[in-house]
N, C-alpha and C positions, 0 to 999 in steps of 0.2 A: 516688296518690301517685304513680306512674308519671309520670305526665302532668304532675303541680306541680313535680319535679323537672330535668324538659326544658325549664319554662319558667323556671327560674331565670336570674335575673339575672346581672352579673359583680359584684354587690354582696349576697349574698344566702349564707347557709351553711345546710348540711341538718344538725341533730344528731339522731342515734338512739341510741333508747334498747332495751334488753334487755327482756323482758315485766317489766311492774311487776305484783307482788300486786294481788289485787283489793280488798284492803283496805287499800291505800295509794293507790290511785287517787286519794282524796282527798285528799291529802296531795300526792300530785305536781301535782294542779293547782293546788292553793294554791302550791307553790313556784313554777309558772310563773307564776301571777300577780306572785309577787315579784320575779321576773324581768324582766316586764313594765312593773313600775314603775320599774326603773331604767335600762331600754331607754328610757324614755319622756324621759329628761333627757339623750338625746344627741343632738346635729345628725345629720340626715339619716336618721333611722330612720323609716322605712315601716309596716312591721305584721308580725305573727307569726302562724304558721299553725299549728296544733297537730293534729296527724292521728292520732288514736285508732286502737289495733290493730282490726282487721276480721276476725272470728271465720272460721276455717277458710282465709285468705287471706295473714294477716301479723299475726305476734304483736308486733310493735316498735312504740316510739310514735316519731313524726318531730317534730321541729319546725324549722320553716323561718322564718327571721328575714331580713328584705328592709332594706336600706340604700339610700341613692341613690347612694352611690359608695362604692368598695374604702376609699378615705379612711377615710370614718365609721364603717365595718365595722370597720377596724384601730382606730379609737380605742377602740370599745366593747370588741374582742376582749383588747387590751392594758392596761384597765382595770382599776383598784382593786376597780371596785364588781360586776363581773363574776368576777372570781376571787374574792372574796368569797362570794357568792352560790353561785355552782356548786359552792365547798368546801362549802358547808352541804350542798347536794345530793346529792353525790358521798355524804357519811356516812350520809345516810338512801335512797338510791336506788343507788348503787353506780356505778361507771366509766361513760361512754358514749362516743360515736366519731363525728366530725365532720367534714364535707370543705368546701372553701372555693377556688374557683378565685377570684382577682382580677387584673387586672391582665395583668404577667409571671409571675406567680406559679406558672403549671404548670411554668417551667422551672425554679423554687427549691424546690419541696417544699412540699406543703400543710401548714398547720399541724397542730398538737397539741394536746396539754394541755400537754405542757412546752416548747415551741418556739414562739418567738412567731415571726410571721413576718417576712419579711427586710425591711424599708422600701423604701418606694417610691423613694426617692432613689438607694438602694443597685441597687436593680434595675434603674434606668433605666441607672445609670453602666456596671454589667456587664455588660447588655444593649449597650450600646456598645463596649464592649471586646473584645464577640465580633463585633459586627456590621460593625465600621468594617474590619476585615481581611478579611473573609468577601466583602466589596461588591468591595474594591478586588482583591482577589487575579481574581476571576470578572470584575471589568472590565479588569485588565489581560492577562487569558489568552485573553478572548474575541475583546481587540484585536488582540491578536499572531496569533492563529488565524484570524482573519478571519469568526468565528462571528455568523451572524445580520447581518453587515454592510448586507445590502440590505433587510433587513425595517422596514417601518413602525415606527414607533413604539410605538403602543399594543401589539404581540403580541409587542415585542422584551422592553419592561418588563415585562409578564407573567411570560414564561419566564424573566427573569432575578431577578423577585419569588421565580416559585416555586421557582426551584433555592436562593435564598439562603435561603428560608423553611425548606427540607428539612434543607438543612445546618445552619443553627441550632438545629432541635431535635432533631433525629439525630445529631450530632456535636461542633458547634461548642459550644454552650451548655452540654451535659454535662461538655465539660472545662473550661468555664470557669468554672462554679458549682463545680467541685472544687479547681480553681487557687486562686480568691479565697474557698474556705470559711470560712478562719480569718476573715476580713473582712465576711463575708456573714451568718455564724451563729455570732459569737464564743462560745466557752465561757465561763459564768459564773466567776468565780474565787473563789475561797473568801476569807471575810475578812468585814468589817463591810460595811455598805452603802455608806458614803461610798468606801472603799477599792474595792470592784468597780466603782462609777460612774467611778471614775479609770482603773482596765486598760479598760473598754470605752472611753471617749475616745481613750485611748490605741491602741489597737486601730482606732478609726475613723481616728483620726488618720492614722496610717503607713500603713492600706491606701489611703486615698485618696490621698493621694500618692505611693503603688505605683502606682495607676491610673493618673492623671495624669503621672507619667512613663513608663509604656509608650504613653500616646497619641501622647506627642511624639516618643518612638521610631518610633513606627507611621508617625507623620507622615513624618518625615523620611526614613525609610527607603522610603516607598511614594514619596514627593515625588522621590528620587534613582531610583528604578525606571522612574518616569512621563518622565522626561527625555529 
């Protein structure tokens, strides 16, 4: 099982179930067949690995679902088909856990059963929100201090990227996701479905406009500093 998890692609999800009673194993496998039938309806689905418990080594079941891209995996995870069949299983076999990493998702928190993933387009804009000022500040600072001026291009770019990625991972993106959390993961408003949908659309529009306004301010500020 460890080897399988290590080989997961960015479009795979590991689903973990606690010990299933022996008298329910047949029902559990039948339920997995129902999930499989639903998966076959989705574009990009590749395969499912069902890893049974191994006596004396591990008592849990692991289901590994593979898609050809994070986008196609996301379509299945957010679908009514998945929510319906998983709901049936939870009543019979109890809760489960799962982990997924797709695209920039490591910076935006993993999915869980109550929170959908951050849409890819929001992830893209949020990363740009943090990346652009990070790279500009680094470039202006290094230029002002004369750091690595005589270095060849390849090692210079490697060090620059190493610094930028480190800052993004441990400082910039945690701050960015906290600042934009209202837009990245909007809370579900109460009321009818239509009312909730309108509230989500308003949040998306307002958040997107604020992000683009911030882009404009950043460009203007750095343009003035670079002159």
